[in-house]
C-alpha positions in Angstrom: 4.9 -8.1 -31.0 2.4 -6.3 -28.5 0.6 -8.5 -26.1 -3.0 -7.8 -25.2 -4.0 -6.5 -21.9 -0.5 -5.8 -20.8 -0.1 -3.9 -17.6 3.0 -1.8 -16.2 2.8 -1.0 -12.6 5.0 1.5 -10.6 4.5 2.6 -7.1 6.2 4.9 -5.0 5.9 6.5 -1.4 5.5 10.1 -1.5 6.6 11.5 2.0 5.4 15.3 1.4 1.9 14.0 1.2 2.2 10.8 3.2 0.8 8.8 0.3 1.4 5.9 -2.2 1.2 6.9 -5.8 0.5 4.0 -8.2 0.7 4.3 -12.1 -0.8 1.5 -14.3 -1.0 1.3 -18.0 -2.8 -1.1 -20.1 -4.9 -1.2 -23.1 -7.8 0.6 -21.8 -6.1 2.8 -19.0 -4.0 5.9 -20.1 -1.8 6.0 -17.1 -3.5 8.6 -14.7 -1.8 8.0 -11.2 -4.0 6.7 -8.2 -3.2 8.3 -4.9 -3.8 6.4 -1.7 -3.6 8.3 1.5 -1.6 6.5 4.1 -2.8 8.7 7.0 -6.6 7.6 6.0 -5.8 4.0 5.5 -3.7 3.7 8.5 -6.4 5.3 10.8 -8.7 2.4 10.4 -6.0 -0.1 11.6 -6.1 -1.1 15.3 -2.6 -1.2 16.6 -1.5 -3.3 19.5 1.0 -0.6 20.7 1.5 2.9 19.1 4.9 1.5 17.8 3.1 -0.7 15.4 2.4 2.0 13.0 6.0 1.7 11.9 4.9 -1.7 10.2 2.7 0.2 8.0 5.1 3.1 7.2 7.9 0.7 6.4 5.6 -1.3 4.1 4.4 2.0 2.2 8.0 3.0 1.9 9.6 -0.2 0.9 6.9 -1.9 -1.0 4.3 0.6 -2.2 2.6 -1.8 -4.5 2.0 -4.3 -1.6 0.8 -1.5 0.5 -1.7 -0.4 -2.0 -3.0 -3.9 -2.8 -3.4 -4.4 1.1 -5.1 -1.0 1.5 -7.8 -1.8 -1.2 -8.7 -5.2 0.4 -11.1 -5.3 3.5 -8.9 -5.6 6.5 -5.8 -6.0 4.4 -3.7 -3.5 6.5 -5.2 -4.9 9.6 -4.3 -8.5 8.7 -0.8 -7.3 7.8 -0.3 -5.6 11.2 -1.8 -8.8 13.0 0.7 -11.0 11.0 3.6 -8.7 11.8 2.7 -9.0 15.5 2.4 -12.8 15.3 5.9 -13.0 13.7 7.3 -10.4 16.0 5.7 -10.8 19.7 6.7 -8.1 22.0 
């Protein structure tokens, strides 16, 4: 039995283009991948130290779907870096 509005998500980090590629398939969407440029998204984040960029690259590599979700929210990546600094003070 087929469910209505089913959605299948797959995300991966593409190191050659420094981007996250997301595939979503549902009843109205055929599966064309979305590409999110990490360089563009990361450039809008204010870092406490230059080393903080590692938080974003690690997130993109280890959990690309969460990275994509945060990148699509206003201040999502900034709030992630802020939280990581709060939990891991220097």
